[in-house]
SEFIBA-894551 format. One line per 8 residues: their letters; for each residue x, y, z negated of N, C-alpha, C. Coordinates in Angstrom, 2 decimals. Example, Ala and Ser with C-alpha at 12.3 -4.5 7.8 and 13.67 -1.06 7.14 Angstrom:
% residues 2
as	13.19 -5.69 -7.80 12.30 -4.50 -7.80 13.20 -3.30 -7.80; 12.85 -2.25 -7.08 13.67 -1.06 -7.14 12.90 0.03 -7.87 $
% end
This chain:
% residues 194
mdnvncsg	115.09 -44.17 -92.89 116.05 -43.28 -92.73 117.59 -44.23 -93.06; 117.64 -45.00 -92.31 118.23 -45.97 -92.34 119.63 -45.16 -91.15; 120.56 -45.30 -91.70 121.58 -45.23 -90.60 122.05 -46.69 -89.96; 122.35 -46.03 -88.71 122.33 -47.34 -87.61 123.85 -46.78 -87.55; 124.67 -47.34 -87.07 125.86 -46.76 -86.39 125.70 -47.29 -84.79; 126.36 -47.29 -83.85 126.33 -47.47 -82.51 126.36 -48.85 -82.35; 126.98 -49.68 -83.03 126.88 -50.65 -82.62 125.25 -51.38 -82.82; 124.47 -50.30 -84.11 123.23 -51.23 -83.99 123.41 -51.72 -85.44 $
ssngpdne	124.31 -52.02 -86.02 124.27 -52.60 -87.92 124.40 -51.87 -88.81; 123.70 -52.03 -89.58 123.74 -50.75 -90.76 124.67 -50.63 -91.61; 125.38 -49.80 -92.00 126.64 -49.17 -92.65 126.15 -49.39 -94.27; 127.17 -50.80 -94.56 127.05 -50.86 -96.34 127.11 -49.83 -97.01; 128.19 -48.98 -97.19 128.46 -48.08 -98.37 127.45 -46.51 -98.10; 127.40 -46.23 -96.61 126.02 -45.37 -96.88 125.13 -45.48 -97.17; 124.32 -46.73 -96.96 123.24 -47.60 -97.75 123.03 -47.32 -99.13; 124.12 -47.81 -99.45 124.23 -47.69 -101.11 124.25 -46.37 -102.10 $
venklnel	125.04 -45.50 -101.26 124.98 -43.73 -101.26 123.39 -43.00 -101.41; 122.58 -43.63 -100.14 121.39 -43.07 -100.05 119.86 -44.28 -100.77; 120.69 -44.95 -101.32 119.70 -45.53 -102.43 119.62 -45.06 -103.75; 120.90 -44.72 -104.17 121.51 -43.75 -105.80 120.89 -42.80 -105.27; 120.79 -42.10 -104.79 120.40 -40.60 -104.05 118.59 -41.15 -104.09; 118.15 -41.74 -103.80 116.72 -41.95 -104.22 116.46 -42.07 -105.43; 116.86 -42.69 -106.22 116.85 -43.78 -107.28 116.96 -42.27 -108.24; 117.78 -41.39 -108.05 118.12 -39.89 -109.32 116.85 -38.98 -108.94 $
eqeiskip	116.85 -39.08 -107.34 115.57 -38.07 -107.45 114.45 -38.83 -107.41; 113.99 -39.74 -107.87 112.83 -40.34 -108.48 112.89 -40.53 -110.11; 113.66 -40.69 -110.30 114.05 -40.25 -111.81 114.21 -38.88 -112.25; 114.13 -37.91 -111.32 113.94 -37.06 -111.65 112.95 -35.97 -111.41; 111.92 -36.68 -110.50 110.53 -36.17 -110.83 109.82 -36.57 -111.36; 110.30 -37.69 -112.39 109.51 -38.85 -113.49 109.84 -37.69 -114.44; 110.86 -36.26 -114.99 111.19 -35.66 -116.12 110.28 -34.40 -115.92; 109.34 -34.44 -117.14 108.59 -32.80 -116.62 109.45 -31.58 -117.50 $
hidlpmsv	109.02 -30.79 -116.32 110.30 -29.57 -116.78 109.58 -28.05 -116.97; 109.61 -27.41 -118.01 108.70 -26.11 -118.37 109.50 -25.05 -117.44; 108.64 -24.10 -116.65 108.91 -23.29 -116.04 109.09 -22.06 -116.74; 109.97 -21.17 -117.17 109.98 -19.82 -117.77 109.04 -19.11 -116.97; 108.59 -17.72 -117.74 108.63 -16.78 -116.65 109.74 -16.17 -115.56; 109.39 -15.69 -114.90 110.50 -15.04 -113.87 110.78 -13.76 -114.71; 110.52 -13.35 -115.61 111.20 -11.66 -116.04 112.09 -12.25 -117.27; 112.09 -13.60 -117.39 113.04 -13.96 -118.57 113.93 -15.30 -118.07 $
ssqelikv	114.90 -15.52 -118.85 115.89 -16.49 -118.06 116.57 -17.02 -119.07; 116.93 -18.20 -119.29 116.97 -18.95 -120.70 118.41 -18.51 -121.06; 119.52 -17.60 -119.76 120.87 -16.96 -120.52 120.17 -15.97 -120.89; 119.31 -15.31 -120.26 118.71 -13.79 -121.11 118.64 -13.82 -122.41; 117.83 -15.36 -122.85 117.23 -15.48 -124.35 118.71 -15.70 -125.44; 119.65 -16.06 -124.51 120.61 -16.60 -125.71 121.80 -15.13 -125.44; 121.64 -14.52 -124.54 122.52 -13.41 -124.82 121.71 -12.02 -126.03; 120.28 -12.52 -125.76 119.38 -11.27 -127.43 120.02 -11.88 -128.36 $
sdattlkn	119.95 -13.27 -128.86 120.26 -13.80 -129.92 121.71 -13.19 -130.40; 122.65 -13.49 -129.30 123.81 -13.05 -129.58 124.18 -11.97 -130.08; 123.22 -10.34 -129.39 123.09 -9.52 -129.14 122.38 -9.05 -131.19; 121.80 -9.69 -131.35 121.21 -9.45 -133.02 121.99 -10.28 -133.36; 122.76 -10.83 -133.43 123.34 -11.18 -134.71 124.69 -10.27 -134.72; 124.88 -9.81 -133.92 125.91 -8.98 -133.65 126.15 -7.82 -134.07; 124.54 -7.52 -133.71 124.37 -6.10 -134.46 124.23 -6.09 -135.68; 123.87 -7.20 -136.39 123.43 -7.31 -137.80 125.39 -7.35 -138.80 $
dlfyfsgl	125.65 -7.94 -137.90 127.19 -8.20 -138.65 128.10 -7.40 -138.09; 127.48 -6.32 -137.29 128.48 -4.70 -137.64 128.00 -4.05 -138.46; 126.47 -3.97 -138.78 126.00 -3.15 -139.98 126.48 -3.49 -141.02; 126.53 -4.98 -141.25 127.01 -5.68 -142.47 128.29 -5.30 -143.08; 129.68 -5.40 -142.31 131.00 -5.44 -142.38 131.04 -3.73 -142.54; 130.35 -3.05 -141.87 130.87 -1.48 -141.58 130.28 -0.55 -143.18; 129.21 -1.51 -143.39 128.40 -1.28 -144.83 129.68 -1.75 -145.68; 130.37 -2.58 -145.68 130.98 -3.06 -146.56 132.29 -1.75 -146.74 $
tligfsvl	132.69 -1.86 -145.40 134.23 -1.10 -145.14 133.92 0.53 -146.23; 133.02 1.06 -145.43 132.07 2.47 -146.04 132.17 2.45 -147.65; 131.59 1.45 -148.03 131.63 0.96 -149.98 132.70 1.26 -149.93; 133.95 0.54 -149.74 135.04 0.41 -150.00 135.86 1.63 -150.08; 135.86 2.13 -148.78 136.32 3.59 -149.06 135.68 4.62 -149.77; 134.69 4.88 -149.64 133.93 5.89 -150.90 134.53 5.43 -152.08; 134.93 3.98 -152.66 134.58 3.81 -154.06 136.70 4.39 -154.39; 137.67 3.79 -153.19 139.19 4.05 -153.10 138.78 5.67 -153.31 $
vffqhvrv	138.28 6.22 -152.82 138.82 7.89 -152.65 137.77 8.23 -153.88; 137.03 7.94 -154.32 136.61 8.19 -155.90 137.28 8.12 -157.04; 137.97 6.40 -156.83 139.06 6.07 -157.95 140.44 7.02 -157.33; 140.62 7.94 -156.29 141.85 8.33 -156.45 141.47 9.87 -157.45; 140.46 10.26 -157.31 140.56 11.69 -158.18 140.19 11.30 -159.65; 140.37 10.06 -160.37 140.07 9.60 -161.43 141.82 9.32 -162.02; 141.62 10.57 -163.59 142.86 10.25 -163.80 143.04 9.46 -165.27; 144.26 8.61 -165.44 144.04 7.89 -166.60 145.76 8.33 -167.40 $
gtglfqvl	145.20 8.55 -168.48 146.70 8.79 -169.75 146.18 8.29 -170.71; 147.12 8.30 -171.79 146.79 7.89 -173.10 146.46 9.55 -174.07; 145.76 9.71 -175.03 145.91 10.98 -175.77 147.14 11.68 -176.89; 146.87 12.53 -177.00 147.94 13.77 -177.74 148.42 12.62 -178.86; 147.69 12.42 -179.94 148.26 11.94 -180.55 148.66 10.12 -180.58; 148.32 9.42 -179.60 148.68 8.29 -179.76 150.23 8.40 -178.38; 150.40 9.62 -177.87 152.13 9.55 -177.61 152.62 10.33 -178.81; 152.10 10.67 -179.46 153.33 11.22 -180.45 153.61 10.01 -181.38 $
gigtggfc	152.77 8.82 -181.38 152.73 7.85 -182.80 152.02 8.07 -183.55; 151.30 8.89 -183.65 149.93 9.27 -185.20 148.66 8.45 -185.07; 148.36 8.47 -183.52 147.03 7.65 -183.69 147.03 6.37 -183.75; 145.64 6.00 -184.10 145.43 3.91 -184.11 145.67 3.24 -182.88; 146.39 3.64 -181.86 146.68 2.93 -180.62 147.55 2.27 -180.85; 148.38 1.76 -182.09 149.65 0.84 -181.98 149.30 -0.45 -181.75; 150.16 -1.40 -181.40 150.07 -2.57 -181.43 151.44 -3.14 -181.76; 152.50 -2.77 -182.68 153.27 -3.24 -183.05 153.23 -4.12 -184.20 $
llllplli	152.64 -4.49 -184.66 151.88 -5.64 -185.82 151.38 -6.88 -184.75; 150.84 -6.32 -183.44 150.19 -7.71 -183.42 151.65 -8.80 -182.30; 152.78 -7.71 -182.47 153.80 -8.28 -181.83 154.03 -9.88 -183.33; 154.08 -9.31 -183.84 154.32 -10.53 -185.25 153.81 -12.36 -184.88; 152.39 -11.86 -184.79 151.96 -13.69 -184.27 152.02 -14.13 -183.08; 151.91 -12.96 -182.28 152.71 -13.48 -180.81 153.64 -13.62 -180.89; 155.12 -13.37 -182.00 156.23 -14.29 -181.86 156.02 -15.67 -182.46; 155.15 -15.85 -183.29 154.66 -17.52 -184.31 154.11 -18.35 -183.34 $
giglivyn	153.43 -17.53 -182.86 152.51 -18.45 -181.89 153.40 -19.03 -180.65; 154.56 -18.23 -180.04 155.52 -18.52 -179.18 156.47 -19.20 -179.71; 156.98 -18.97 -180.60 157.44 -19.62 -181.74 156.91 -21.80 -182.38; 155.88 -21.81 -182.45 155.05 -22.67 -182.37 154.87 -23.49 -181.12; 154.65 -22.78 -180.25 154.69 -23.84 -178.59 156.05 -24.09 -177.88; 157.19 -23.41 -178.73 158.55 -23.81 -177.94 158.82 -25.26 -179.07; 158.53 -25.09 -180.22 158.94 -26.10 -181.07 158.12 -27.62 -180.75; 156.61 -27.31 -179.95 156.13 -28.24 -179.59 155.18 -27.90 -178.80 $
rknkigyg	155.33 -28.09 -177.48 154.71 -27.80 -176.38 153.02 -28.02 -176.34; 152.13 -29.06 -177.31 151.19 -29.23 -177.20 150.53 -28.68 -178.50; 150.98 -27.94 -179.02 150.46 -27.55 -180.25 149.27 -26.50 -180.18; 148.25 -27.32 -179.94 146.92 -26.02 -179.97 146.67 -24.79 -180.84; 147.15 -24.73 -181.74 147.22 -23.76 -182.91 147.89 -22.48 -182.22; 149.27 -23.29 -182.15 150.36 -21.75 -180.81 149.60 -21.55 -179.88; 148.94 -21.95 -179.08 148.34 -21.72 -178.10 147.12 -21.03 -178.31; 146.30 -21.05 -179.59 145.07 -20.25 -179.81 145.32 -18.99 -180.25 $
ivsitcal	146.89 -19.12 -181.24 147.38 -17.33 -181.61 147.80 -16.76 -180.39; 148.36 -17.08 -179.65 149.04 -16.59 -178.67 148.39 -15.69 -177.68; 146.94 -16.78 -177.34 145.97 -16.04 -176.54 145.17 -15.35 -177.08; 145.09 -15.25 -178.62 144.16 -14.21 -179.11 145.39 -13.45 -179.11; 146.17 -13.12 -179.62 147.10 -12.28 -179.40 147.20 -11.55 -178.41; 147.60 -11.90 -177.40 147.49 -11.21 -175.73 145.97 -10.50 -175.38; 145.01 -11.22 -175.98 143.76 -10.59 -175.90 143.64 -9.44 -176.28; 144.28 -9.38 -177.90 144.04 -8.03 -179.20 145.12 -6.85 -178.20 $
ifytvlss	146.29 -7.17 -177.52 146.95 -6.29 -177.26 146.74 -5.68 -175.94; 145.76 -6.58 -175.39 145.19 -6.19 -173.57 144.01 -5.16 -174.30; 143.28 -5.62 -175.35 142.08 -4.55 -175.69 142.55 -3.65 -176.01; 143.90 -3.08 -177.20 144.56 -2.49 -177.52 144.84 -1.11 -176.59; 145.67 -1.57 -175.66 146.11 -0.75 -174.83 145.05 -0.18 -173.81; 144.14 -0.46 -173.26 142.63 -0.37 -172.62 142.31 0.54 -173.64; 141.93 0.20 -174.74 141.38 1.29 -175.77 141.63 2.28 -175.93; 142.98 2.87 -175.36 143.81 3.86 -176.37 143.72 4.20 -175.05 $
limsftpv	143.95 4.14 -173.60 143.58 5.11 -172.65 142.25 6.15 -172.40; 142.89 7.44 -172.03 141.56 8.47 -171.59 141.47 8.54 -170.18; 140.29 8.11 -169.62 139.93 8.60 -168.42 139.35 10.30 -167.63; 140.28 10.89 -167.02 139.20 11.83 -167.00 139.07 12.37 -165.52; 138.15 12.50 -165.20 138.08 12.96 -163.56 138.47 14.51 -163.31; 139.41 14.62 -162.18 139.90 15.92 -161.96 138.83 16.71 -161.21; 138.83 18.17 -161.23 138.42 18.72 -161.14 137.81 18.59 -159.54; 136.50 18.95 -158.88 136.65 18.87 -157.51 135.46 19.43 -157.01 $
sllgllim	135.09 19.95 -155.88 134.03 21.39 -155.90 132.54 19.90 -155.61; 131.68 20.82 -155.29 130.73 19.91 -155.35 130.37 19.51 -153.74; 131.08 20.16 -152.70 130.97 19.39 -151.21 131.91 17.97 -151.28; 133.45 18.47 -152.06 133.73 17.46 -152.17 133.45 16.08 -152.88; 132.40 16.21 -153.59 132.20 15.22 -154.57 130.87 14.28 -153.51; 130.00 14.88 -152.50 129.39 14.67 -151.50 129.74 14.08 -150.58; 131.28 14.47 -150.13 131.84 13.80 -148.96 132.24 12.37 -149.42; 132.69 12.58 -150.73 132.73 11.41 -151.33 132.24 9.97 -151.58 $
llplvvgg	130.88 10.50 -151.86 129.88 9.81 -152.16 128.80 9.52 -151.27; 129.24 10.27 -149.82 127.87 10.09 -148.86 128.24 8.71 -148.37; 129.66 8.37 -147.96 129.87 7.69 -147.47 129.21 5.87 -147.88; 129.24 6.15 -149.75 128.83 5.37 -150.84 127.49 4.70 -150.07; 126.53 5.74 -149.69 124.95 5.66 -149.87 125.00 5.05 -148.09; 125.89 5.46 -147.20 125.90 5.23 -146.13 125.91 3.76 -145.87; 127.13 3.48 -146.71 127.47 2.15 -146.27 126.35 1.12 -147.48; 125.59 1.53 -148.03 124.69 0.88 -148.64 123.41 0.26 -148.05 $
sflvkglg	123.19 1.68 -147.13 122.24 0.92 -146.47 122.47 0.29 -145.33; 123.64 0.78 -144.46 124.28 -0.42 -143.64 124.49 -2.01 -144.24; 124.82 -2.01 -145.19 124.89 -3.28 -145.71 123.31 -3.94 -145.91; 122.53 -3.54 -146.44 121.13 -4.05 -146.50 120.43 -3.48 -144.97; 120.77 -3.57 -144.48 120.45 -3.73 -142.80 121.41 -4.49 -142.07; 121.74 -4.99 -142.83 122.81 -5.98 -142.02 122.35 -7.19 -142.46; 122.09 -7.49 -144.08 121.15 -8.52 -144.30 120.08 -8.82 -144.25; 119.40 -7.73 -143.30 118.06 -8.04 -142.11 116.83 -7.38 -143.64 $
gpkgiedk	117.44 -6.14 -143.63 116.41 -5.17 -145.01 115.97 -6.32 -146.18; 115.13 -5.45 -146.93 114.47 -6.04 -147.93 113.88 -6.83 -147.83; 113.36 -7.36 -146.96 112.56 -8.35 -146.62 113.76 -9.79 -146.31; 115.10 -9.18 -145.62 115.72 -10.31 -145.57 116.55 -10.45 -146.75; 117.04 -9.57 -147.55 117.51 -9.89 -148.84 116.65 -10.75 -149.29; 115.11 -10.32 -149.97 114.35 -11.44 -150.73 114.10 -12.89 -150.13; 114.30 -12.87 -148.62 114.33 -14.30 -147.85 115.47 -15.34 -148.97; 116.71 -14.56 -148.62 118.03 -15.20 -149.04 118.06 -15.40 -150.36 $
lrqqgiik	117.58 -14.35 -151.43 117.41 -14.78 -152.81 116.50 -15.86 -152.92; 115.23 -15.86 -152.20 114.69 -17.25 -152.15 115.14 -18.44 -151.74; 115.90 -18.45 -150.93 116.52 -19.68 -150.36 117.59 -20.12 -151.30; 118.16 -19.23 -151.80 119.04 -20.04 -153.29 118.45 -19.89 -154.33; 117.47 -19.53 -154.57 116.47 -20.17 -155.34 116.54 -19.45 -157.30; 117.17 -18.08 -156.77 117.20 -16.97 -157.37 115.64 -16.41 -157.62; 115.03 -16.55 -156.94 113.64 -15.73 -156.98 112.16 -16.80 -156.73; 111.50 -17.08 -157.47 110.24 -18.15 -156.73 109.07 -17.15 -155.80 $
arigsesk	108.78 -16.47 -156.26 107.58 -15.70 -155.30 108.03 -14.51 -154.64; 107.02 -14.50 -153.81 107.39 -12.79 -153.29 107.51 -11.83 -154.45; 108.39 -10.86 -153.90 108.05 -9.76 -155.05 106.85 -9.14 -155.15; 106.25 -8.84 -153.95 105.09 -7.84 -154.07 103.93 -8.95 -154.43; 103.73 -10.20 -154.25 103.10 -11.32 -154.43 102.26 -10.88 -156.44; 103.41 -10.53 -156.94 103.19 -10.83 -158.45 101.93 -9.54 -158.96; 102.20 -8.34 -158.19 101.37 -7.50 -158.65 100.14 -7.74 -158.20; 100.17 -8.41 -156.83 98.52 -8.35 -156.78 97.71 -9.35 -157.25 $
tq	98.40 -10.65 -157.60 97.68 -11.47 -158.56 97.24 -11.49 -159.72; 97.68 -9.99 -160.30 97.49 -9.43 -161.58 96.30 -8.82 -161.45 $
% end
């Protein structure tokens, strides 16, 4: 297939292009290729895997959202207050005596900022004050109907099931725990070996 122009001489650039094309055809014919079935294309395989990942992520994040919503609504019905005796100052919930070691510890730190005893006194006193405040609180659940309680807790159950489904079900959770080294063998295999 040599191209010959009207004068009978071969055209140089056209001949080089044709030689390159022939070389490329030979290289392509040497590469083995895999034929996919007519019903499945590579683009469809990519779409299926992306859709599965998107579906799992959708279940996972919607489960987390439902659990968060349920906890938020449940906590809205919990009232926190102090006891009657603590309000009147009669109870054991006072922590005024703890202010004395706190002030001593702060004074030691101000005098010498590298004083470990001062930091120790301040940290222990702050922990005791925090504990005393929390222990004097009384939490109560406001009266609510059974239907209201079910409506509060239903998103928690549905969100938990969505979360497990988004993680790949019980088998997916087990595989993830095994990958992290938290569990060694399959959960069902222990009962079969005994």
